N, CA, C and O of each residue as an XYZ file, in Angstrom:
660
protein
N      87.958   -281.816     -4.094
C      88.114   -283.233     -4.328
C      88.850   -283.896     -3.164
O      88.572   -285.042     -2.809
N      89.780   -283.165     -2.583
C      90.503   -283.721     -1.428
C      89.553   -283.936     -0.254
O      89.663   -284.934      0.458
N      88.628   -283.011     -0.050
C      87.671   -283.155      1.044
C      86.799   -284.383      0.822
O      86.557   -285.142      1.761
N      86.323   -284.590     -0.399
C      85.532   -285.781     -0.704
C      86.342   -287.047     -0.418
O      85.832   -287.988      0.190
N      87.582   -287.070     -0.850
C      88.454   -288.225     -0.617
C      88.645   -288.455      0.876
O      88.658   -289.597      1.337
N      88.795   -287.362      1.633
C      88.987   -287.507      3.086
C      87.758   -288.106      3.759
O      87.861   -288.686      4.840
N      86.603   -287.968      3.128
C      85.358   -288.539      3.654
C      85.132   -289.970      3.161
O      84.147   -290.607      3.534
N      86.040   -290.471      2.326
C      85.884   -291.805      1.757
C      84.884   -291.846      0.617
O      84.332   -292.898      0.298
N      84.654   -290.688      0.005
C      83.686   -290.582     -1.093
C      84.430   -290.608     -2.421
O      85.357   -289.829     -2.643
N      84.015   -291.509     -3.293
C      84.580   -291.607     -4.635
C      83.606   -290.992     -5.623
O      82.408   -291.274     -5.590
N      84.127   -290.158     -6.495
C      83.313   -289.521     -7.525
C      83.985   -289.725     -8.877
O      85.144   -290.134     -8.950
N      83.258   -289.441     -9.932
C      83.808   -289.493    -11.279
C      83.682   -288.111    -11.896
O      82.608   -287.511    -11.879
N      84.796   -287.604    -12.448
C      84.831   -286.277    -13.067
C      84.725   -286.437    -14.582
O      85.438   -287.243    -15.181
N      83.834   -285.666    -15.192
C      83.651   -285.653    -16.638
C      83.893   -284.220    -17.107
O      83.117   -283.324    -16.775
N      84.943   -283.997    -17.862
C      85.238   -282.644    -18.348
C      84.516   -282.387    -19.672
O      84.357   -283.293    -20.490
N      84.086   -281.145    -19.868
C      83.395   -280.742    -21.091
C      83.530   -279.236    -21.251
O      84.068   -278.561    -20.374
N      83.046   -278.712    -22.360
C      83.052   -277.261    -22.570
C      82.216   -276.600    -21.476
O      81.285   -277.217    -20.960
N      82.533   -275.357    -21.116
C      81.712   -274.654    -20.129
C      80.247   -274.591    -20.582
O      79.950   -274.363    -21.754
N      79.342   -274.800    -19.616
C      77.912   -274.754    -19.898
C      77.252   -273.752    -18.962
O      77.669   -273.593    -17.815
N      76.229   -273.082    -19.456
C      75.589   -272.024    -18.678
C      74.105   -272.274    -18.439
O      73.496   -271.630    -17.585
N      73.526   -273.196    -19.182
C      72.115   -273.503    -19.027
C      71.937   -275.018    -19.076
O      72.859   -275.746    -19.446
N      70.768   -275.480    -18.706
C      70.456   -276.908    -18.805
C      70.592   -277.362    -20.256
O      71.093   -278.455    -20.522
N      70.149   -276.526    -21.193
C      70.246   -276.877    -22.613
C      71.702   -277.023    -23.033
O      72.042   -277.958    -23.758
N      72.576   -276.104    -22.585
C      74.012   -276.228    -22.864
C      74.549   -277.542    -22.309
O      75.279   -278.259    -22.994
N      74.191   -277.852    -21.076
C      74.690   -279.069    -20.436
C      74.282   -280.301    -21.229
O      75.097   -281.194    -21.459
N      73.033   -280.351    -21.644
C      72.567   -281.504    -22.428
C      73.358   -281.639    -23.724
O      73.646   -282.753    -24.161
N      73.710   -280.520    -24.336
C      74.429   -280.548    -25.607
C      75.899   -280.934    -25.458
O      76.474   -281.509    -26.383
N      76.520   -280.633    -24.320
C      77.969   -280.801    -24.177
C      78.425   -281.926    -23.249
O      79.590   -282.319    -23.306
N      77.558   -282.448    -22.410
C      78.038   -283.397    -21.406
C      78.212   -284.819    -21.924
O      78.941   -285.604    -21.317
N      77.568   -285.166    -23.018
C      77.655   -286.541    -23.512
C      76.757   -287.450    -22.697
O      75.811   -286.994    -22.055
N      77.058   -288.732    -22.727
C      76.239   -289.753    -22.051
C      76.797   -290.030    -20.661
O      77.574   -290.967    -20.479
N      76.414   -289.236    -19.698
C      76.836   -289.434    -18.311
C      75.660   -290.054    -17.568
O      74.573   -289.477    -17.544
N      75.863   -291.230    -16.957
C      74.743   -291.884    -16.272
C      74.295   -291.123    -15.023
O      75.075   -290.388    -14.417
N      73.035   -291.309    -14.653
C      72.499   -290.737    -13.424
C      71.596   -289.551    -13.682
O      71.394   -289.130    -14.821
N      71.053   -289.020    -12.586
C      70.201   -287.846    -12.654
C      71.033   -286.598    -12.812
O      72.036   -286.419    -12.121
N      70.625   -285.740    -13.715
C      71.324   -284.475    -13.924
C      70.529   -283.377    -13.227
O      69.299   -283.362    -13.270
N      71.241   -282.468    -12.592
C      70.612   -281.587    -11.617
C      70.979   -280.130    -11.831
O      71.945   -279.799    -12.519
N      70.177   -279.274    -11.220
C      70.441   -277.841    -11.205
C      70.218   -277.341     -9.788
O      69.571   -278.000     -8.975
N      70.760   -276.176     -9.508
C      70.658   -275.608     -8.164
C      70.160   -274.174     -8.246
O      70.506   -273.427     -9.161
N      69.344   -273.810     -7.273
C      68.817   -272.453     -7.162
C      69.254   -271.877     -5.823
O      69.081   -272.511     -4.782
N      69.812   -270.689     -5.850
C      70.223   -269.993     -4.631
C      69.264   -268.828     -4.450
O      69.304   -267.856     -5.205
N      68.407   -268.930     -3.450
C      67.334   -267.958     -3.259
C      67.336   -267.430     -1.825
O      68.023   -267.953     -0.948
N      66.533   -266.364     -1.615
C      66.411   -265.774     -0.280
C      64.996   -265.266     -0.094
O      64.259   -265.035     -1.052
N      64.636   -265.098      1.190
C      63.344   -264.479      1.471
C      63.578   -263.044      1.920
O      64.719   -262.581      1.931
N      62.519   -262.333      2.290
C      62.641   -260.915      2.659
C      63.447   -260.705      3.938
O      63.985   -259.623      4.170
N      63.525   -261.757      4.772
C      64.341   -261.676      5.987
C      65.800   -261.985      5.690
O      66.623   -262.077      6.601
N      66.120   -262.146      4.392
C      67.470   -262.441      3.900
C      67.983   -263.804      4.359
O      69.190   -264.039      4.416
N      67.048   -264.699      4.686
C      67.439   -266.083      4.938
C      67.691   -266.724      3.581
O      66.910   -266.542      2.647
N      68.777   -267.471      3.476
C      69.170   -268.061      2.206
C      68.801   -269.543      2.150
O      68.705   -270.220      3.174
N      68.595   -270.031      0.908
C      68.241   -271.426      0.684
C      68.907   -271.884     -0.600
O      68.853   -271.195     -1.619
N      69.533   -273.047     -0.545
C      70.080   -273.701     -1.733
C      69.155   -274.865     -2.047
O      69.071   -275.828     -1.284
N      68.458   -274.769     -3.182
C      67.558   -275.837     -3.625
C      68.274   -276.629     -4.708
O      68.752   -276.062     -5.691
N      68.346   -277.944     -4.522
C      69.024   -278.829     -5.462
C      67.960   -279.754     -6.040
O      67.359   -280.552     -5.321
N      67.732   -279.638     -7.349
C      66.610   -280.322     -7.997
C      67.066   -280.968     -9.304
O      68.136   -280.655     -9.826
N      66.242   -281.869     -9.819
C      66.498   -282.444    -11.131
C      66.443   -281.368    -12.197
O      65.670   -280.416    -12.089
N      67.268   -281.521    -13.234
C      67.347   -280.475    -14.263
C      66.022   -280.238    -14.985
O      65.793   -279.154    -15.523
N      65.160   -281.234    -15.000
C      63.881   -281.103    -15.696
C      62.811   -280.448    -14.831
O      61.743   -280.097    -15.333
N      63.082   -280.277    -13.537
C      62.105   -279.767    -12.572
C      61.869   -278.282    -12.775
O      62.812   -277.490    -12.805
N      60.611   -277.912    -12.914
C      60.206   -276.505    -12.866
C      59.884   -276.220    -11.406
O      59.037   -276.887    -10.813
N      60.542   -275.252    -10.840
C      60.385   -274.977     -9.415
C      59.436   -273.811     -9.207
O      59.655   -272.711     -9.713
N      58.381   -274.071     -8.455
C      57.446   -273.037     -8.039
C      58.023   -272.437     -6.757
O      58.025   -273.089     -5.713
N      58.510   -271.206     -6.831
C      59.154   -270.592     -5.663
C      58.205   -270.452     -4.484
O      58.637   -270.542     -3.335
N      56.916   -270.232     -4.745
C      55.956   -270.142     -3.645
C      55.810   -271.489     -2.946
O      55.758   -271.548     -1.718
N      55.744   -272.561     -3.716
C      55.658   -273.903     -3.139
C      56.926   -274.260     -2.388
O      56.864   -274.875     -1.323
N      58.084   -273.879     -2.932
C      59.362   -274.138     -2.257
C      59.421   -273.370     -0.940
O      59.858   -273.913      0.074
N      58.986   -272.113     -0.947
C      58.974   -271.302      0.275
C      58.089   -271.941      1.329
O      58.470   -272.020      2.497
N      56.922   -272.393      0.931
C      55.998   -273.028      1.879
C      56.595   -274.314      2.433
O      56.508   -274.575      3.633
N      57.202   -275.118      1.565
C      57.802   -276.385      2.006
C      58.952   -276.153      2.977
O      59.162   -276.945      3.895
N      59.702   -275.063      2.773
C      60.864   -274.772      3.611
C      60.525   -273.918      4.824
O      61.389   -273.664      5.663
N      59.275   -273.471      4.925
C      58.892   -272.625      6.053
C      59.485   -271.231      5.973
O      59.816   -270.633      6.997
N      59.618   -270.715      4.765
C      60.188   -269.389      4.563
C      59.147   -268.472      3.942
O      58.080   -268.917      3.519
N      59.476   -267.176      3.894
C      58.619   -266.211      3.231
C      58.823   -266.262      1.730
O      59.526   -267.131      1.214
N      58.206   -265.327      1.040
C      58.300   -265.251     -0.421
C      59.775   -265.250     -0.859
O      60.590   -264.493     -0.333
N      60.094   -266.106     -1.823
C      61.476   -266.269     -2.276
C      61.752   -265.485     -3.548
O      60.885   -265.320     -4.407
N      62.989   -265.006     -3.640
C      63.499   -264.409     -4.876
C      64.946   -264.848     -5.022
O      65.561   -265.304     -4.058
N      65.487   -264.713     -6.214
C      66.861   -265.139     -6.441
C      67.834   -264.193     -5.754
O      67.658   -262.975     -5.784
N      68.857   -264.762     -5.138
C      69.892   -263.962     -4.487
C      70.794   -263.340     -5.544
O      70.852   -263.805     -6.682
N      71.481   -262.306     -5.159
C      72.377   -261.612     -6.088
C      73.643   -262.435     -6.346
O      73.988   -263.335     -5.581
N      74.313   -262.101     -7.433
C      75.583   -262.745     -7.762
C      76.612   -262.467     -6.664
O      77.425   -263.333     -6.341
N      76.578   -261.257     -6.090
C      77.516   -260.928     -5.007
C      77.263   -261.791     -3.783
O      78.207   -262.282     -3.164
N      75.996   -261.981     -3.428
C      75.641   -262.820     -2.290
C      76.065   -264.267     -2.535
O      76.574   -264.937     -1.636
N      75.852   -264.733     -3.749
C      76.254   -266.086     -4.122
C      77.763   -266.256     -3.964
O      78.221   -267.253     -3.404
N      78.523   -265.302     -4.447
C      79.985   -265.373     -4.328
C      80.409   -265.271     -2.870
O      81.282   -266.019     -2.430
N      79.805   -264.360     -2.116
C      80.179   -264.186     -0.706
C      79.908   -265.435      0.120
O      80.728   -265.820      0.953
N      78.756   -266.072     -0.109
C      78.380   -267.204      0.726
C      78.925   -268.536      0.225
O      79.401   -269.347      1.019
N      78.859   -268.769     -1.094
C      79.229   -270.086     -1.625
C      80.498   -270.086     -2.482
O      81.011   -271.152     -2.825
N      81.005   -268.904     -2.828
C      82.259   -268.835     -3.574
C      82.155   -269.274     -5.021
O      83.139   -269.728     -5.604
N      80.963   -269.142     -5.614
C      80.785   -269.490     -7.021
C      80.011   -268.382     -7.725
O      79.408   -267.517     -7.089
N      80.044   -268.432     -9.050
C      79.336   -267.447     -9.864
C      78.072   -268.081    -10.432
O      77.969   -269.306    -10.494
N      77.105   -267.257    -10.848
C      75.917   -267.820    -11.488
C      76.321   -268.742    -12.647
O      77.256   -268.446    -13.391
N      75.612   -269.845    -12.784
C      75.952   -270.842    -13.796
C      76.828   -271.951    -13.254
O      77.018   -272.974    -13.912
N      77.363   -271.756    -12.060
C      78.222   -272.765    -11.436
C      77.714   -273.168    -10.055
O      78.462   -273.751     -9.270
N      76.462   -272.865     -9.751
C      75.903   -273.182     -8.437
C      75.795   -274.706     -8.317
O      75.328   -275.386     -9.230
N      76.233   -275.214     -7.182
C      76.358   -276.644     -6.970
C      76.306   -276.945     -5.478
O      76.698   -276.101     -4.671
N      75.830   -278.129     -5.090
C      75.911   -278.456     -3.663
C      77.353   -278.567     -3.176
O      77.611   -278.429     -1.981
N      78.293   -278.813     -4.085
C      79.704   -278.887     -3.683
C      80.205   -277.544     -3.164
O      81.206   -277.507     -2.448
N      79.538   -276.436     -3.503
C      79.930   -275.113     -3.012
C      79.708   -274.970     -1.513
O      80.207   -274.026     -0.901
N      78.962   -275.898     -0.915
C      78.773   -275.851      0.543
C      80.091   -275.986      1.290
O      80.178   -275.607      2.458
N      81.112   -276.514      0.641
C      82.431   -276.592      1.268
C      82.937   -275.182      1.608
O      83.693   -275.006      2.564
N      82.521   -274.186      0.829
C      82.939   -272.800      1.070
C      82.126   -272.119      2.156
O      82.449   -271.003      2.564
N      81.074   -272.775      2.631
C      80.216   -272.216      3.687
C      80.188   -273.151      4.884
O      79.249   -273.114      5.680
N      81.214   -273.994      5.019
C      81.218   -274.990      6.092
C      80.906   -274.370      7.437
O      81.309   -273.247      7.741
N      80.178   -275.132      8.232
C      79.696   -274.666      9.521
C      80.416   -275.442     10.626
O      80.472   -276.672     10.600
N      80.958   -274.717     11.584
C      81.582   -275.377     12.732
C      80.494   -275.974     13.614
O      79.373   -275.469     13.666
N      80.835   -277.039     14.295
C      79.866   -277.698     15.173
C      79.321   -276.706     16.199
O      80.077   -275.980     16.844
N      77.999   -276.691     16.335
C      77.349   -275.791     17.283
C      76.954   -274.452     16.690
O      76.194   -273.705     17.307
N      77.459   -274.131     15.493
C      77.089   -272.868     14.842
C      75.800   -273.042     14.056
O      75.446   -274.151     13.655
N      75.116   -271.949     13.846
C      73.896   -271.944     13.037
C      74.287   -271.879     11.562
O      75.036   -270.980     11.179
N      73.811   -272.792     10.726
C      74.129   -272.727      9.296
C      73.624   -271.426      8.674
O      72.549   -270.946      9.035
N      74.395   -270.844      7.731
C      74.003   -269.574      7.129
C      72.922   -269.717      6.055
O      72.417   -268.718      5.542
N      72.573   -270.950      5.721
C      71.530   -271.183      4.744
C      70.917   -272.554      4.945
O      71.478   -273.410      5.630
N      69.764   -272.748      4.341
C      69.060   -274.022      4.387
C      69.358   -274.755      3.082
O      69.481   -274.134      2.026
N      69.474   -276.080      3.161
C      69.713   -276.894      1.971
C      68.501   -277.794      1.762
O      68.106   -278.544      2.655
N      67.920   -277.709      0.574
C      66.745   -278.503      0.220
C      67.102   -279.383     -0.972
O      67.591   -278.898     -1.992
N      66.851   -280.678     -0.832
C      67.066   -281.635     -1.915
C      65.714   -282.129     -2.409
O      64.852   -282.500     -1.611
N      65.532   -282.134     -3.711
C      64.292   -282.576     -4.332
C      64.156   -284.093     -4.191
O      65.049   -284.841     -4.590
N      63.040   -284.540     -3.625
C      62.804   -285.975     -3.409
C      62.861   -286.749     -4.726
O      63.411   -287.850     -4.764
N      62.311   -286.202     -5.791
C      62.349   -286.889     -7.093
C      63.784   -287.042     -7.580
O      64.130   -288.086     -8.135
N      64.621   -286.037     -7.390
C      66.035   -286.124     -7.766
C      66.723   -287.224     -6.973
O      67.533   -287.977     -7.514
N      66.397   -287.313     -5.691
C      67.051   -288.285     -4.814
C      66.643   -289.729     -5.115
O      67.182   -290.657     -4.511
N      65.705   -289.931     -6.035
C      65.334   -291.289     -6.454
C      66.433   -291.904     -7.325
O      66.475   -293.122     -7.501
N      67.322   -291.065     -7.871
C      68.426   -291.560     -8.694
C      69.560   -292.050     -7.789
O      69.890   -291.396     -6.800
N      70.146   -293.177     -8.117
C      71.312   -293.694     -7.379
C      72.529   -292.790     -7.594
O      73.277   -292.508     -6.658
N      72.717   -292.337     -8.840
C      73.832   -291.465     -9.190
C      73.293   -290.080     -9.535
O      72.271   -289.943    -10.208
N      74.001   -289.057     -9.060
C      73.597   -287.670     -9.285
C      74.775   -286.903     -9.874
O      75.931   -287.226     -9.600
N      74.484   -285.899    -10.674
C      75.519   -285.146    -11.381
C      75.405   -283.650    -11.121
O      74.332   -283.059    -11.238
N      76.559   -283.044    -10.759
C      76.628   -281.611    -10.442
C      77.943   -281.033    -10.955
O      78.899   -281.765    -11.212
N      77.978   -279.716    -11.100
C      79.239   -279.036    -11.405
C      80.155   -279.089    -10.173
O      79.676   -279.102     -9.039
N      81.474   -279.119    -10.404
C      82.436   -279.109     -9.289
C      82.984   -277.704     -9.007
O      84.198   -277.513     -9.078
N      82.151   -276.729     -8.696
C      82.511   -275.333     -8.415
C      82.802   -274.526     -9.667
O      83.077   -273.330     -9.574
N      82.750   -275.145    -10.823
C      82.869   -274.438    -12.102
C      82.020   -275.206    -13.108
O      81.601   -276.334    -12.850
N      81.772   -274.584    -14.253
C      80.832   -275.188    -15.186
C      81.485   -275.863    -16.392
O      80.845   -276.030    -17.430
N      82.750   -276.249    -16.261
C      83.453   -276.932    -17.351
C      83.663   -278.416    -17.043
O      84.533   -279.063    -17.626
N      82.866   -278.939    -16.132
C      82.940   -280.362    -15.802
C      81.665   -280.749    -15.074
O      80.921   -279.900    -14.582
N      81.436   -282.042    -15.019
C      80.327   -282.616    -14.267
C      80.904   -283.714    -13.381
O      81.714   -284.526    -13.828
N      80.481   -283.730    -12.134
C      80.931   -284.751    -11.179
C      79.754   -285.657    -10.856
O      78.667   -285.186    -10.521
N      79.980   -286.957    -10.960
C      78.967   -287.947    -10.616
C      79.247   -288.454     -9.209
O      80.373   -288.838     -8.890
N      78.211   -288.452     -8.364
C      78.319   -288.867     -6.968
C      77.099   -289.713     -6.613
O      76.010   -289.481     -7.139
N      77.269   -290.670     -5.744
C      76.126   -291.459     -5.259
C      75.282   -290.586     -4.336
O      75.817   -289.737     -3.623
N      73.964   -290.791     -4.344
C      73.057   -289.939     -3.550
C      73.402   -289.989     -2.065
O      73.353   -288.958     -1.394
N      73.750   -291.164     -1.535
C      74.100   -291.272     -0.111
C      75.364   -290.478      0.197
O      75.492   -289.887      1.269
N      76.299   -290.471     -0.755
C      77.538   -289.719     -0.567
C      77.287   -288.218     -0.644
O      77.959   -287.444      0.038
N      76.325   -287.798     -1.466
C      75.963   -286.383     -1.511
C      75.478   -285.935     -0.140
O      75.914   -284.903      0.370
N      74.579   -286.706      0.455
C      74.050   -286.358      1.785
C      75.187   -286.349      2.808
O      75.254   -285.450      3.646
N      76.078   -287.335      2.749
C      77.217   -287.391      3.685
C      78.106   -286.158      3.520
O      78.564   -285.594      4.514
N      78.353   -285.738      2.290
C      79.155   -284.544      2.032
C      78.484   -283.309      2.632
O      79.130   -282.521      3.324
N      77.186   -283.142      2.364
C      76.458   -281.982      2.870
C      76.511   -281.952      4.400
O      76.738   -280.898      4.995
N      76.304   -283.096      5.025
C      76.366   -283.174      6.489
C      77.773   -282.885      7.002
O      77.926   -282.247      8.043
N      78.799   -283.340      6.290
C      80.184   -283.070      6.704
C      80.509   -281.584      6.618
O      81.426   -281.111      7.291
N      79.767   -280.845      5.797
C      79.944   -279.391      5.703
C      79.162   -278.657      6.787
O      79.251   -277.433      6.892
N      78.392   -279.396      7.598
C      77.680   -278.803      8.721
C      76.221   -278.490      8.462
O      75.593   -277.783      9.250
N      75.672   -279.000      7.378
C      74.282   -278.743      7.017
C      73.473   -280.022      7.136
O      73.983   -281.114      6.883
N      72.204   -279.884      7.523
C      71.292   -281.029      7.561
C      70.260   -280.790      6.464
O      69.327   -280.008      6.647
N      70.427   -281.464      5.320
C      69.508   -281.190      4.212
C      68.099   -281.683      4.488
O      67.895   -282.704      5.145
N      67.130   -280.935      3.971
C      65.733   -281.367      3.986
C      65.460   -281.994      2.626
O      65.794   -281.414      1.593
N      64.857   -283.166      2.624
C      64.430   -283.774      1.370
C      62.963   -283.414      1.205
O      62.121   -283.784      2.023
N      62.671   -282.687      0.135
C      61.338   -282.123     -0.063
C      60.722   -282.678     -1.336
O      61.333   -282.666     -2.405
N      59.510   -283.160     -1.195
C      58.708   -283.492     -2.359
C      58.073   -282.183     -2.786
O      57.140   -281.701     -2.143
N      58.570   -281.612     -3.858
C      58.084   -280.305     -4.274
C      56.635   -280.333     -4.723
O      56.051   -279.310     -5.078
N      56.068   -281.538     -4.698
C      54.647   -281.683     -4.958
C      53.895   -281.969     -3.666
O      52.694   -282.237     -3.704
N      54.584   -281.917     -2.504
C      53.894   -282.261     -1.273
C      54.728   -282.228     -0.022
O      55.093   -281.148      0.442
N      55.050   -283.403      0.554
C      55.590   -283.545      1.914
C      57.083   -283.278      2.042
O      57.802   -283.180      1.048
N      57.538   -283.160      3.306
C      58.942   -282.922      3.645
C      59.416   -284.056      4.540
O      58.682   -284.495      5.426
N      60.636   -284.532      4.317
C      61.275   -285.486      5.228
C      62.668   -284.971      5.533
O      63.229   -284.197      4.758
N      63.231   -285.392      6.654
C      64.602   -284.966      7.006
C      65.528   -286.138      6.927
O      66.724   -285.999      7.183
């Protein structure tokens, strides 16, 4: 939260019971405005990692995501890999975890970040804040600014088609 504040980003924190699935989140979060989202941490056979951030209702075709990102066949990364790279456990994957993988200027990012174009149509977006007992609401422009401040250049992908940067 301090890093967000240092960037001039204001967010709203909503505390709730821990949630582990989209269904849990819907049952416990109450009426929080904006798009509600989920994240997938995946890798290809070359062990290149990708964080896909999509709307909670989105069914993700891993083959289509791999093609859109220019990667090989994707599979889910292990819990150990998730903890090592992003510092979170399964059920708490969030774009805010990129703070734990910050990239120094000139370094190669250790993973690719993909944002779902349909999700980005929402002015307000909702994610876990490194744990699953709260939801943080952030403006879409501030999400991109946060990701860039962590050293990543997100790709905005229409999972039904084209890619924009």
